[in-house]
N, CA, C and O of each residue as an XYZ file, in Angstrom:
944
protein
N       0.834     -1.186      0.000
C       0.000      0.000      0.000
C       0.871      1.239      0.000
O       0.566      2.222     -0.675
N       1.963      1.193      0.761
C       2.898      2.308      0.787
C       4.075      2.015     -0.111
O       4.478      0.861     -0.258
N       4.624      3.040     -0.706
C       5.789      2.871     -1.569
C       6.988      2.528     -0.698
O       7.312      3.262      0.235
N       7.633      1.438     -0.996
C       8.783      0.992     -0.202
C      10.037      1.704     -0.649
O      10.366      1.695     -1.835
N      10.748      2.323      0.288
C      12.013      2.984     -0.017
C      13.095      2.322      0.804
O      13.170      2.560      2.010
N      13.931      1.506      0.206
C      14.987      0.766      0.907
C      16.361      1.372      0.699
O      17.378      0.730      0.964
N      16.393      2.628      0.219
C      17.695      3.214     -0.064
C      18.554      3.374      1.175
O      19.781      3.382      1.075
N      17.917      3.504      2.380
C      18.695      3.708      3.615
C      19.489      2.464      3.990
O      20.453      2.553      4.749
N      19.095      1.303      3.467
C      19.790      0.077      3.808
C      21.209      0.090      3.297
O      22.089     -0.564      3.858
N      21.430      0.832      2.238
C      22.772      0.882      1.700
C      23.752      1.573      2.619
O      24.962      1.373      2.509
N      23.231      2.398      3.539
C      24.118      3.119      4.456
C      24.510      2.281      5.659
O      25.432      2.650      6.386
N      23.836      1.165      5.889
C      24.133      0.318      7.033
C      25.273     -0.618      6.723
O      25.425     -1.044      5.578
N      26.095     -0.957      7.734
C      27.178     -1.922      7.491
C      26.607     -3.295      7.215
O      25.591     -3.685      7.790
N      27.255     -4.016      6.344
C      26.774     -5.355      6.006
C      27.182     -6.378      7.036
O      26.631     -7.478      7.067
N      28.174     -6.027      7.913
C      28.625     -6.976      8.932
C      28.676     -6.255     10.273
O      29.300     -5.200     10.384
N      28.042     -6.798     11.266
C      28.010     -6.205     12.610
C      28.973     -6.958     13.508
O      28.828     -8.165     13.701
N      29.970     -6.249     14.068
C      30.947     -6.847     14.980
C      30.433     -6.675     16.411
O      30.366     -5.562     16.931
N      30.072     -7.802     17.036
C      29.495     -7.746     18.382
C      30.470     -7.109     19.364
O      30.064     -6.417     20.298
N      31.760     -7.350     19.143
C      32.753     -6.832     20.090
C      32.772     -5.309     20.094
O      33.157     -4.687     21.084
N      32.344     -4.698     18.950
C      32.305     -3.241     18.911
C      31.326     -2.696     19.929
O      31.494     -1.579     20.419
N      30.318     -3.463     20.247
C      29.278     -3.012     21.153
C      29.467     -3.550     22.567
O      28.945     -2.968     23.517
N      30.194     -4.639     22.723
C      30.284     -5.290     24.027
C      31.614     -5.063     24.710
O      31.655     -4.932     25.933
N      32.702     -5.012     23.962
C      34.025     -5.000     24.576
C      34.284     -3.733     25.376
O      34.923     -3.799     26.425
N      33.805     -2.579     24.911
C      34.068     -1.332     25.628
C      33.419     -1.318     27.007
O      34.090     -0.996     27.987
N      32.121     -1.661     27.115
C      31.545     -1.735     28.467
C      32.263     -2.753     29.345
O      32.468     -2.505     30.533
N      32.645     -3.889     28.779
C      33.325     -4.899     29.577
C      34.680     -4.395     30.046
O      35.084     -4.620     31.187
N      35.374     -3.711     29.147
C      36.678     -3.175     29.511
C      36.515     -2.116     30.604
O      37.315     -2.041     31.537
N      35.468     -1.305     30.471
C      35.203     -0.301     31.496
C      34.875     -0.933     32.835
O      35.283     -0.440     33.887
N      34.141     -2.019     32.784
C      33.811     -2.732     34.016
C      35.047     -3.330     34.651
O      35.218     -3.287     35.870
N      35.924     -3.899     33.799
C      37.155     -4.480     34.327
C      38.037     -3.406     34.953
O      38.653     -3.623     35.996
N      38.090     -2.236     34.298
C      38.897     -1.144     34.825
C      38.334     -0.660     36.169
O      39.074     -0.405     37.118
N      37.002     -0.543     36.217
C      36.362     -0.121     37.466
C      36.607     -1.130     38.584
O      36.843     -0.759     39.734
N      36.548     -2.417     38.223
C      36.784     -3.459     39.222
C      38.218     -3.418     39.737
O      38.470     -3.583     40.930
N      39.170     -3.190     38.795
C      40.574     -3.097     39.213
C      40.790     -1.903     40.140
O      41.530     -1.998     41.120
N      40.143     -0.784     39.830
C      40.276      0.401     40.682
C      39.677      0.152     42.065
O      40.224      0.582     43.081
N      38.547     -0.547     42.083
C      37.923     -0.856     43.363
C      38.807     -1.775     44.196
O      38.968     -1.573     45.400
N      39.377     -2.787     43.546
C      40.274     -3.697     44.259
C      41.504     -2.962     44.772
O      41.974     -3.216     45.881
N      42.016     -2.055     43.961
C      43.177     -1.278     44.386
C      42.834     -0.397     45.586
O      43.623     -0.268     46.522
N      41.642      0.207     45.543
C      41.217      1.064     46.653
C      41.052      0.252     47.930
O      41.430      0.694     49.015
N      40.480     -0.946     47.787
C      40.313     -1.815     48.956
C      41.673     -2.218     49.508
O      41.887     -2.220     50.720
N      42.591     -2.558     48.607
C      43.940     -2.949     49.035
C      44.649     -1.789     49.724
O      45.337     -1.982     50.727
N      44.481     -0.594     49.188
C      45.092      0.583     49.795
C      44.516      0.831     51.186
O      45.246      1.161     52.121
N      43.200      0.671     51.313
C      42.552      0.871     52.614
C      43.028     -0.167     53.621
O      43.267      0.155     54.785
N      43.166     -1.418     53.174
C      43.644     -2.476     54.068
C      45.080     -2.196     54.528
O      45.422     -2.396     55.693
N      45.903     -1.733     53.600
C      47.290     -1.411     53.945
C      47.342     -0.239     54.916
O      48.105     -0.256     55.882
N      46.529      0.774     54.654
C      46.505      1.946     55.538
C      46.069      1.548     56.947
O      46.622      2.024     57.938
N      45.075      0.672     57.022
C      44.612      0.206     58.327
C      45.712     -0.570     59.051
O      45.922     -0.391     60.251
N      46.405     -1.426     58.319
C      47.485     -2.209     58.922
C      48.601     -1.299     59.427
O      49.159     -1.533     60.499
N      48.923     -0.272     58.664
C      49.956      0.669     59.083
C      49.504      1.491     60.289
O      50.287      1.760     61.200
N      48.242      1.881     60.282
C      47.707      2.643     61.414
C      47.713      1.797     62.684
O      48.039      2.286     63.766
N      47.351      0.527     62.542
C      47.374     -0.377     63.690
C      48.803     -0.560     64.196
O      49.044     -0.564     65.403
N      49.733     -0.709     63.280
C      51.132     -0.874     63.668
C      51.644      0.364     64.404
O      52.339      0.249     65.413
N      51.297      1.550     63.893
C      51.723      2.791     64.552
C      51.114      2.906     65.945
O      51.789      3.310     66.891
N      49.840      2.553     66.067
C      49.175      2.600     67.368
C      49.831      1.653     68.362
O      50.066      2.019     69.513
N      50.126      0.440     67.921
C      50.745     -0.534     68.819
C      52.136     -0.089     69.253
O      52.538     -0.317     70.394
N      52.866      0.541     68.345
C      54.197      1.033     68.693
C      54.111      2.247     69.611
O      54.891      2.356     70.557
N      53.185      3.154     69.351
C      53.008      4.303     70.244
C      52.604      3.833     71.636
O      52.996      4.429     72.639
N      51.821      2.765     71.687
C      51.368      2.252     72.986
C      52.479      1.528     73.730
O      52.514      1.536     74.960
N      53.379      0.906     72.995
C      54.421      0.115     73.655
C      55.691      0.918     73.911
O      56.177      0.961     75.042
N      56.235      1.553     72.872
C      57.512      2.271     73.042
C      57.360      3.780     73.011
O      58.255      4.505     73.445
N      56.219      4.265     72.495
C      55.986      5.697     72.469
C      56.302      6.327     71.125
O      57.057      5.756     70.337
N      55.730      7.511     70.846
C      55.936      8.170     69.558
C      57.397      8.476     69.246
O      57.834      8.319     68.106
N      58.156      8.912     70.256
C      59.539      9.316     69.997
C      60.424      8.142     69.590
O      61.477      8.347     68.986
N      60.015      6.923     69.909
C      60.816      5.747     69.591
C      60.201      4.904     68.475
O      60.667      3.801     68.188
N      59.164      5.427     67.860
C      58.529      4.724     66.746
C      59.191      5.147     65.448
O      59.163      6.326     65.093
N      59.785      4.204     64.738
C      60.482      4.486     63.489
C      59.703      3.947     62.296
O      58.827      3.092     62.433
N      60.046      4.468     61.128
C      59.429      3.974     59.895
C      59.741      2.497     59.703
O      58.883      1.720     59.283
N      60.964      2.121     60.011
C      61.357      0.712     59.865
C      60.530     -0.183     60.780
O      60.121     -1.276     60.388
N      60.285      0.289     62.009
C      59.500     -0.511     62.952
C      58.061     -0.653     62.477
O      57.474     -1.730     62.586
N      57.487      0.429     61.949
C      56.113      0.363     61.420
C      56.051     -0.606     60.249
O      55.144     -1.433     60.165
N      57.020     -0.500     59.346
C      57.041     -1.383     58.177
C      57.163     -2.842     58.593
O      56.462     -3.705     58.065
N      58.048     -3.112     59.532
C      58.245     -4.495     59.974
C      56.990     -5.054     60.634
O      56.596     -6.191     60.375
N      56.368     -4.251     61.482
C      55.179     -4.737     62.188
C      54.010     -4.954     61.231
O      53.218     -5.879     61.411
N      53.905     -4.096     60.210
C      52.807     -4.213     59.245
C      53.119     -5.190     58.116
O      52.232     -5.547     57.341
N      54.384     -5.627     58.019
C      54.765     -6.571     56.973
C      54.855     -5.958     55.597
O      54.501     -6.595     54.605
N      55.338     -4.696     55.526
C      55.469     -4.019     54.241
C      56.873     -3.419     54.137
O      57.677     -3.500     55.066
N      57.138     -2.819     52.984
C      58.409     -2.137     52.780
C      58.352     -0.716     53.342
O      57.273     -0.145     53.502
N      59.508     -0.161     53.635
C      59.571      1.206     54.153
C      58.919      2.199     53.192
O      58.271      3.151     53.628
N      59.089      1.981     51.889
C      58.522      2.891     50.900
C      57.001      2.947     51.013
O      56.392      3.997     50.806
N      56.398      1.815     51.341
C      54.945      1.787     51.507
C      54.518      2.674     52.676
O      53.506      3.369     52.599
N      55.288      2.645     53.747
C      54.976      3.493     54.893
C      55.037      4.958     54.483
O      54.151      5.737     54.835
N      56.077      5.341     53.739
C      56.228      6.732     53.309
C      55.098      7.158     52.376
O      54.685      8.317     52.388
N      54.604      6.234     51.579
C      53.494      6.567     50.677
C      52.239      6.920     51.452
O      51.488      7.813     51.059
N      52.013      6.227     52.541
C      50.814      6.481     53.348
C      51.051      7.565     54.392
O      50.158      8.360     54.684
N      52.237      7.593     54.945
C      52.564      8.538     56.015
C      53.810      9.332     55.612
O      54.925      8.941     55.958
N      53.638     10.421     54.899
C      54.805     11.167     54.414
C      55.592     11.883     55.505
O      56.745     12.256     55.288
N      54.987     12.081     56.673
C      55.710     12.772     57.741
C      55.214     12.293     59.105
O      54.312     11.461     59.202
N      55.823     12.834     60.142
C      55.519     12.439     61.524
C      54.076     12.757     61.904
O      53.425     11.997     62.622
N      53.590     13.895     61.408
C      52.215     14.293     61.715
C      51.208     13.307     61.140
O      50.197     13.001     61.772
N      51.489     12.810     59.936
C      50.593     11.837     59.300
C      50.561     10.539     60.100
O      49.502      9.932     60.258
N      51.714     10.113     60.603
C      51.776      8.907     61.434
C      50.933      9.106     62.693
O      50.144      8.237     63.062
N      51.105     10.252     63.346
C      50.391     10.500     64.602
C      48.886     10.608     64.364
O      48.090     10.105     65.158
N      48.501     11.260     63.277
C      47.073     11.394     62.964
C      46.436     10.030     62.708
O      45.327      9.757     63.167
N      47.139      9.188     61.981
C      46.610      7.852     61.697
C      46.510      7.036     62.975
O      45.538      6.307     63.170
N      47.503      7.150     63.844
C      47.478      6.445     65.120
C      46.302      6.910     65.964
O      45.596      6.092     66.553
N      46.087      8.226     66.027
C      44.984      8.779     66.811
C      43.639      8.321     66.266
O      42.743      7.946     67.022
N      43.509      8.358     64.930
C      42.253      7.930     64.311
C      41.973      6.461     64.617
O      40.836      6.088     64.905
N      43.004      5.636     64.553
C      42.824      4.214     64.863
C      42.428      4.035     66.323
O      41.514      3.270     66.631
N      43.111      4.736     67.220
C      42.822      4.617     68.648
C      41.400      5.046     68.959
O      40.685      4.358     69.688
N      40.982      6.193     68.403
C      39.630      6.690     68.660
C      38.577      5.785     68.038
O      37.478      5.638     68.572
N      38.922      5.177     66.900
C      37.975      4.264     66.273
C      37.764      3.002     67.080
O      36.656      2.467     67.125
N      38.822      2.521     67.718
C      38.723      1.308     68.526
C      38.120      1.575     69.896
O      37.325      0.778     70.394
N      38.497      2.695     70.505
C      38.069      2.984     71.873
C      38.078      4.504     72.065
O      39.058      5.050     72.571
N      37.004      5.193     71.670
C      36.998      6.655     71.739
C      36.975      7.147     73.188
O      36.414      6.486     74.060
N      37.584      8.305     73.442
C      37.542      8.870     74.790
C      36.136      9.343     75.122
O      35.340      9.583     74.215
N      35.814      9.483     76.400
C      34.477      9.960     76.783
C      34.174     11.334     76.183
O      35.056     12.184     76.067
N      32.938     11.529     75.813
C      32.488     12.804     75.252
C      31.858     13.643     76.358
O      30.816     13.259     76.889
N      32.457     14.776     76.723
C      31.908     15.593     77.809
C      30.467     16.040     77.585
O      29.736     16.267     78.549
N      30.053     16.169     76.336
C      28.686     16.612     76.060
C      27.654     15.643     76.624
O      26.533     16.042     76.940
N      28.025     14.382     76.750
C      27.106     13.377     77.301
C      26.783     13.695     78.759
O      25.679     13.415     79.227
N      27.739     14.276     79.474
C      27.539     14.556     80.893
C      26.523     15.675     81.115
O      25.919     15.769     82.183
N      26.342     16.507     80.117
C      25.465     17.665     80.263
C      24.022     17.264     80.598
O      23.298     18.024     81.241
N      23.615     16.084     80.165
C      22.223     15.652     80.362
C      21.933     15.226     81.801
O      20.772     15.027     82.159
N      22.970     15.082     82.631
C      22.774     14.668     84.027
C      22.629     15.919     84.879
O      23.570     16.701     85.013
N      21.444     16.104     85.454
C      21.134     17.363     86.143
C      21.858     17.489     87.484
O      22.362     18.564     87.809
N      21.916     16.419     88.258
C      22.470     16.497     89.608
C      23.994     16.533     89.527
O      24.592     15.626     88.950
N      24.640     17.560     90.091
C      26.085     17.745     89.897
C      26.940     16.613     90.445
O      27.943     16.249     89.831
N      26.563     16.051     91.590
C      27.346     14.974     92.167
C      27.306     13.740     91.272
O      28.337     13.121     91.006
N      26.112     13.390     90.811
C      25.958     12.230     89.917
C      26.644     12.493     88.578
O      27.210     11.578     87.981
N      26.596     13.733     88.107
C      27.234     14.093     86.847
C      28.751     13.909     86.942
O      29.377     13.346     86.044
N      29.332     14.395     88.053
C      30.778     14.257     88.227
C      31.169     12.797     88.417
O      32.191     12.360     87.887
N      30.378     12.041     89.158
C      30.688     10.623     89.352
C      30.708      9.884     88.013
O      31.615      9.095     87.747
N      29.704     10.144     87.174
C      29.648      9.512     85.858
C      30.867      9.874     85.026
O      31.473      9.015     84.384
N      31.221     11.162     85.043
C      32.387     11.614     84.266
C      33.667     10.937     84.734
O      34.469     10.483     83.917
N      33.860     10.870     86.041
C      35.083     10.269     86.572
C      35.145      8.769     86.293
O      36.206      8.247     85.953
N      34.036      8.086     86.431
C      34.025      6.654     86.144
C      34.374      6.397     84.679
O      35.136      5.482     84.368
N      33.812      7.209     83.783
C      34.110      7.039     82.362
C      35.572      7.369     82.061
O      36.252      6.623     81.357
N      36.041      8.480     82.594
C      37.414      8.888     82.331
C      38.426      7.923     82.938
O      39.399      7.542     82.286
N      38.197      7.532     84.178
C      39.159      6.648     84.840
C      39.191      5.276     84.184
O      40.242      4.639     84.120
N      38.041      4.820     83.697
C      38.025      3.566     82.941
C      38.822      3.683     81.658
O      39.556      2.771     81.278
N      38.665      4.828     80.992
C      39.430      5.073     79.755
C      40.917      5.162     80.060
O      41.733      4.603     79.328
N      41.279      5.862     81.140
C      42.694      5.969     81.512
C      43.286      4.597     81.809
O      44.438      4.325     81.472
N      42.499      3.742     82.437
C      42.986      2.404     82.747
C      43.276      1.617     81.471
O      44.286      0.919     81.382
N      42.388      1.732     80.488
C      42.567      0.994     79.236
C      43.692      1.574     78.383
O      44.369      0.833     77.669
N      43.896      2.877     78.446
C      44.903      3.540     77.608
C      46.103      4.011     78.434
O      46.813      4.933     78.032
N      46.323      3.391     79.563
C      47.346      3.849     80.505
C      48.718      4.015     79.849
O      49.339      5.073     79.960
N      49.191      2.964     79.162
C      50.541      3.009     78.618
C      50.657      4.023     77.493
O      51.653      4.741     77.402
N      49.648      4.086     76.638
C      49.673      5.049     75.538
C      49.723      6.470     76.075
O      50.536      7.276     75.621
N      48.857      6.786     77.042
C      48.822      8.139     77.597
C      50.122      8.471     78.329
O      50.630      9.588     78.233
N      50.650      7.496     79.056
C      51.921      7.721     79.755
C      53.031      8.029     78.761
O      53.869      8.894     79.015
N      53.043      7.330     77.633
C      54.053      7.586     76.607
C      53.891      8.975     75.989
O      54.877      9.646     75.683
N      52.638      9.398     75.809
C      52.400     10.720     75.243
C      52.908     11.811     76.174
O      53.554     12.760     75.731
N      52.617     11.678     77.460
C      53.100     12.674     78.415
C      54.630     12.646     78.495
O      55.261     13.688     78.670
N      55.214     11.475     78.369
C      56.677     11.376     78.389
C      57.296     12.054     77.175
O      58.361     12.664     77.270
N      56.614     11.943     76.018
C      57.143     12.486     74.773
C      56.536     13.843     74.435
O      56.438     14.210     73.264
N      56.131     14.585     75.460
C      55.419     15.844     75.242
C      56.251     16.895     74.531
O      55.705     17.885     74.045
N      57.569     16.701     74.459
C      58.408     17.689     73.776
C      58.288     17.590     72.256
O      58.670     18.523     71.550
N      57.766     16.478     71.742
C      57.553     16.359     70.303
C      56.418     17.291     69.870
O      55.370     17.297     70.514
N      56.588     18.074     68.808
C      55.545     19.027     68.399
C      54.178     18.393     68.168
O      53.160     18.942     68.589
N      54.148     17.227     67.496
C      52.850     16.605     67.223
C      52.186     16.141     68.507
O      50.964     16.215     68.633
N      52.972     15.663     69.461
C      52.427     15.227     70.738
C      51.983     16.433     71.557
O      50.914     16.413     72.167
N      52.796     17.475     71.572
C      52.446     18.691     72.309
C      51.120     19.256     71.806
O      50.280     19.674     72.603
N      50.930     19.268     70.492
C      49.676     19.774     69.922
C      48.501     18.903     70.337
O      47.419     19.416     70.622
N      48.703     17.596     70.373
C      47.630     16.680     70.781
C      47.268     16.888     72.242
O      46.091     16.843     72.601
N      48.264     17.114     73.089
C      47.998     17.337     74.508
C      47.283     18.663     74.735
O      46.471     18.778     75.653
N      47.574     19.664     73.911
C      46.838     20.929     73.994
C      45.373     20.696     73.662
O      44.486     21.200     74.352
N      45.120     19.936     72.610
C      43.731     19.633     72.239
C      43.043     18.859     73.349
O      41.860     19.071     73.618
N      43.771     17.974     73.986
C      43.198     17.198     75.083
C      42.834     18.100     76.256
O      41.770     17.943     76.854
N      43.708     19.037     76.585
C      43.414     19.975     77.670
C      42.189     20.827     77.347
O      41.401     21.154     78.235
N      42.035     21.182     76.084
C      40.871     21.971     75.679
C      39.577     21.181     75.855
O      38.562     21.729     76.286
N      39.617     19.900     75.521
C      38.430     19.050     75.699
C      38.097     18.910     77.187
O      36.932     18.995     77.576
N      39.123     18.695     78.015
C      38.884     18.569     79.453
C      38.382     19.880     80.046
O      37.576     19.869     80.977
N      38.851     21.007     79.517
C      38.356     22.300     80.003
C      36.867     22.454     79.701
O      36.124     23.008     80.512
N      36.434     21.974     78.553
C      34.999     21.982     78.241
C      34.246     21.085     79.218
O      33.129     21.392     79.634
N      34.886     19.963     79.575
C      34.269     19.072     80.548
C      34.118     19.739     81.900
O      33.086     19.589     82.553
N      35.133     20.474     82.328
C      35.066     21.184     83.607
C      33.920     22.189     83.593
O      33.180     22.308     84.570
N      33.774     22.919     82.474
C      32.700     23.904     82.366
C      31.321     23.260     82.492
O      30.391     23.863     83.027
N      31.201     22.045     82.002
C      29.932     21.321     82.121
C      29.735     20.805     83.541
O      28.626     20.855     84.074
N      30.798     20.313     84.150
C      30.698     19.657     85.455
C      30.587     20.635     86.621
O      30.082     20.261     87.679
N      31.042     21.868     86.459
C      31.004     22.816     87.574
C      29.608     23.362     87.837
O      29.346     23.921     88.902
N      28.721     23.203     86.877
C      27.369     23.741     87.029
C      26.599     23.011     88.138
O      26.632     21.784     88.228
N      25.907     23.790     88.979
C      25.016     23.207     89.979
C      25.598     23.067     91.364
O      24.852     22.828     92.313
N      26.918     23.207     91.520
C      27.524     23.098     92.853
C      27.327     24.399     93.624
O      27.157     25.467     93.036
N      27.353     24.289     94.948
C      27.239     25.486     95.785
C      28.510     26.320     95.656
O      29.616     25.832     95.884
N      28.329     27.596     95.285
C      29.480     28.488     95.142
C      29.128     29.847     95.747
O      28.707     30.757     95.033
N      29.299     29.980     97.053
C      28.863     31.210     97.714
C      29.681     32.441     97.367
O      29.210     33.557     97.582
N      30.889     32.283     96.837
C      31.705     33.440     96.487
C      32.625     33.102     95.317
O      32.758     31.941     94.928
N      33.251     34.125     94.770
C      34.092     33.941     93.598
C      35.324     33.088     93.897
O      35.783     32.336     93.037
N      35.863     33.204     95.121
C      37.028     32.416     95.486
C      36.695     30.934     95.503
O      37.478     30.108     95.032
N      35.524     30.596     96.051
C      35.091     29.198     96.053
C      34.895     28.701     94.623
O      35.230     27.557     94.314
N      34.359     29.546     93.755
C      34.150     29.163     92.362
C      35.485     28.841     91.697
O      35.586     27.873     90.943
N      36.495     29.635     91.969
C      37.813     29.397     91.390
C      38.404     28.086     91.892
O      38.982     27.319     91.123
N      38.252     27.837     93.192
C      38.761     26.598     93.768
C      38.001     25.387     93.227
O      38.581     24.323     93.013
N      36.700     25.562     93.008
C      35.885     24.462     92.492
C      36.344     24.054     91.098
O      36.484     22.866     90.810
N      36.578     25.032     90.237
C      37.053     24.746     88.884
C      38.390     24.011     88.941
O      38.612     23.055     88.198
N      39.277     24.464     89.825
C      40.588     23.815     89.953
C      40.450     22.388     90.466
O      41.145     21.490     89.992
N      39.556     22.171     91.432
C      39.374     20.831     91.999
C      38.812     19.863     90.959
O      39.264     18.722     90.862
N      37.834     20.314     90.187
C      37.252     19.447     89.155
C      38.282     19.164     88.068
O      38.412     18.028     87.611
N      39.016     20.200     87.653
C      40.049     20.002     86.651
C      41.110     19.019     87.120
O      41.580     18.184     86.348
N      41.483     19.122     88.386
C      42.460     18.193     88.961
C      41.912     16.764     88.952
O      42.638     15.818     88.647
N      40.644     16.616     89.283
C      40.024     15.287     89.333
C      39.984     14.632     87.959
O      40.092     13.410     87.851
N      39.830     15.433     86.908
C      39.704     14.876     85.555
C      41.045     14.508     84.929
O      41.079     13.803     83.920
N      42.131     14.964     85.500
C      43.430     14.820     84.854
C      43.962     13.390     84.921
O      43.769     12.678     85.907
N      44.639     12.991     83.840
C      45.236     11.657     83.776
C      46.264     11.453     84.883
O      46.337     10.374     85.472
N      47.058     12.483     85.168
C      48.091     12.339     86.188
C      47.491     12.140     87.579
O      48.113     11.513     88.437
N      46.292     12.666     87.806
C      45.609     12.436     89.083
C      45.217     10.973     89.206
O      45.458     10.335     90.231
N      44.605     10.447     88.142
C      44.246      9.020     88.148
C      45.485      8.172     88.375
O      45.460      7.223     89.159
N      46.560      8.510     87.695
C      47.781      7.713     87.796
C      48.340      7.743     89.217
O      48.799      6.724     89.733
N      48.299      8.910     89.840
C      48.800      9.025     91.209
C      47.958      8.204     92.171
O      48.494      7.466     92.997
N      46.639      8.331     92.066
C      45.750      7.658     93.013
C      45.740      6.146     92.813
O      45.785      5.389     93.783
N      45.681      5.711     91.571
C      45.525      4.275     91.280
C      46.876      3.566     91.228
O      47.057      2.537     91.878
N      47.822      4.102     90.468
C      49.098      3.408     90.301
C      50.041      3.634     91.482
O      50.682      2.698     91.961
N      50.120      4.877     91.947
C      51.084      5.167     93.014
C      50.528      4.899     94.409
O      51.232      4.381     95.275
N      49.267      5.252     94.621
C      48.686      5.086     95.951
C      47.935      3.770     96.129
O      47.561      3.411     97.245
N      47.717      3.058     95.036
C      47.110      1.735     95.134
C      45.607      1.720     95.335
O      45.058      0.696     95.742
N      44.923      2.825     95.062
C      43.467      2.827     95.189
C      42.827      2.104     94.013
O      43.388      2.049     92.918
N      41.653      1.555     94.254
C      40.867      1.043     93.144
C      40.268      2.247     92.404
O      40.282      3.365     92.920
N      39.748      2.016     91.208
C      39.155      3.127     90.470
C      37.959      3.695     91.211
O      37.770      4.912     91.230
N      37.148      2.844     91.820
C      35.998      3.327     92.590
C      36.458      4.179     93.768
O      35.853      5.208     94.068
N      37.521      3.752     94.431
C      38.039      4.523     95.565
C      38.608      5.857     95.100
O      38.444      6.875     95.773
N      39.275      5.852     93.952
C      39.819      7.095     93.408
C      38.698      8.064     93.049
O      38.807      9.264     93.304
N      37.634      7.554     92.464
C      36.478      8.393     92.146
C      35.892      8.987     93.412
O      35.596     10.181     93.460
N      35.723      8.166     94.440
C      35.138      8.638     95.697
C      36.024      9.709     96.341
O      35.518     10.689     96.888
N      37.331      9.523     96.275
C      38.248     10.507     96.854
C      38.094     11.857     96.173
O      38.090     12.892     96.839
N      37.968     11.856     94.867
C      37.818     13.114     94.136
C      36.443     13.740     94.351
O      36.311     14.964     94.346
N      35.434     12.919     94.537
C      34.114     13.450     94.861
C      34.134     14.159     96.214
O      33.549     15.229     96.377
N      34.814     13.544     97.177
C      34.934     14.169     98.501
C      35.642     15.511     98.382
O      35.227     16.490     99.002
N      36.702     15.561     97.591
C      37.444     16.806     97.405
C      36.550     17.894     96.830
O      36.520     19.010     97.347
N      35.827     17.579     95.772
C      34.995     18.588     95.111
C      33.840     19.007     96.015
O      33.500     20.189     96.074
N      33.233     18.052     96.720
C      32.158     18.410     97.646
C      32.664     19.369     98.711
O      31.994     20.338     99.067
N      33.852     19.082     99.210
C      34.432     19.890    100.264
C      34.709     21.309     99.770
O      34.401     22.286    100.452
N      35.294     21.409     98.577
C      35.603     22.723     98.025
C      34.336     23.520     97.762
O      34.298     24.735     97.961
N      33.297     22.820     97.311
C      32.041     23.500     97.021
C      31.334     23.978     98.279
O      30.559     24.933     98.243
N      31.610     23.301     99.398
C      30.931     23.636    100.651
C      31.627     24.803    101.338
O      32.822     25.030    101.148
N      30.876     25.525    102.122
C      31.447     26.612    102.930
C      31.738     26.142    104.340
O      32.006     26.949    105.230
N      31.686     24.823    104.546
C      31.882     24.263    105.875
C      33.281     24.555    106.409
O      34.274     24.375    105.704
N      33.348     24.996    107.637
C      34.644     25.264    108.288
C      35.443     23.979    108.461
O      36.672     23.992    108.402
N      34.730     22.853    108.679
C      35.430     21.578    108.853
C      36.190     21.213    107.581
O      37.324     20.738    107.644
N      35.558     21.437    106.420
C      36.218     21.108    105.151
C      37.396     22.038    104.900
O      38.423     21.611    104.372
N      37.258     23.281    105.267
C      38.299     24.262    104.974
C      39.401     24.294    106.026
O      40.401     24.993    105.861
N      39.222     23.549    107.090
C      40.233     23.544    108.136
C      40.238     24.815    108.955
O      41.247     25.150    109.576
N      39.132     25.520    108.965
C      39.043     26.773    109.708
C      38.481     26.508    111.111
O      37.705     25.576    111.320
N      38.881     27.329    112.039
C      38.320     27.226    113.381
C      36.930     27.850    113.391
O      36.741     28.964    112.904
N      35.955     27.128    113.947
C      34.607     27.697    113.996
C      34.610     28.963    114.842
O      35.299     29.057    115.858
N      33.822     29.929    114.394
C      33.732     31.195    115.132
C      33.066     30.987    116.479
O      32.168     30.157    116.616
N      33.519     31.761    117.493
C      32.977     31.604    118.850
C      31.561     32.135    118.908
O      30.929     32.094    119.964
C-alpha cells in the first residue's frame, strides 16, 4: 500500500561486529573493578599501618617509633609506609584515628544531660578513669614524649576538651563566692586529669571506685562553705 524505499539500507554496514558493542563496556567494568580492588587494598594497607603505629606508640611511644618498625610490624616495605605517612604528623594522625575508632575517649557533652552535679561528676570520673585504665601506657608515653611538636599539639587539644568538661561539670555546685568558684574549677580540673588518676591508682594503690570517691569528697568539700572542710576554726 505504501511505496517501499529501501535506499537507507545501503548506508548500514553489512557486517556487525558484536565486540564493537560489548568489549568497551566490559573493559570499562574491568577497569572499574581493578580500581575498586586497588582502593580496597590501599585501605587495608593503611589500616594495617595505622594499627602498627598505634601498637608502637602504645608500647615504646611516639619518639621511639620508626618507619622501619612500622614497616616491619605491618609486613610491608619502608617505601609503603612513606606513601601512606609522608611525615611524623601523618603517622600520629593515623594512630589517633585508629585509637579513637577502637576505643573513643568519653564525650563531655554526654555529661550535660545529668542534672544532679554529684551524679554528673561521678559519671564523668568513672568514664574517664576507665578510659585511663585501658589507655594507661599510651597516655603515659604521650606525656613522656610531650616535647615532640605533634604530641604537644595533641595534649593541647586534650586539655581543651577537658576544660569543656570542667565547664559542664562545675554547674550546679554550691558556690557562695568567687574564690570558692575558682577553687571548684581547679578541683574538678584536677580530678579529671590523667596524672591524678595515675597518682591515686598506680602510686597510691586505690581502686578506680576509691579514686572516684576521693575526688568526689574533694569537690564536695571545696564547694561547701563548711569550716570543717576548709580547716578553719569555727567562730565563737
